[in-house]
N, C-alpha and C positions, 0 to 999 in steps of 0.2 A: 470539567468537560474540556478545558484547555489542555490539561495534561494528557488526556486520552487522545486528543487531536494530535498533539506533538508526538506521542508515541506512535500513532498510526502513520503520520507523515514520515517519520524516521524508518518505519518498517517498509513503507512504499518505496522510499528512496533506495534503501538497501536491496530490496528485492529487484527493483528495476536495474540497479547496477550489476547485480549478479547475472540477471537474465541477458544483459547486453554483452556479457563476456562470452565469446564463442568457446573458450576453453572450459568454462564452468559448465555450459550446456552440454558440451561433448563428454565431459567426465562424470557428470552427475547422473543419477538414476533417471531414466526416461520418465517413469511414473511421477517422480518428485518434480521434475521440470514441468510436466504437464499440469500437475496440481497447482504448482506455484504460478504458472501462467494464468490458470483459471481463477485463482484467488486474487490476483492483482486488481482486476477491474472491480471486484466487490469491495476491496479495501479502499480503492479510490472513490467509490460511490459513498462509502461510510464516511470518509473524510469530508467529502463535499456536503453531506447532510450535517455533520458536526459544525462545519464552517458556517453554514446557513443558520443553524440554531444559535450559535454564538453571536452572529451578527444581529439576529432578532433580539436576543437578550440585551445586547449592548445598546440597541437603538430604543429600547423601552425605558 
């Protein structure tokens, strides 16, 4: 579960960095940018769930 969380956090960081660059957003396909923007909150939610589950496992 920790590996999955680490991978997800790297993906979130990478995606956030790309979306924060105006030149990327300008050059990339509009549909791709929109899908990426829409997927980011879901990835963040999944990471939050994994963090909570890991915390629960470690506290037991």
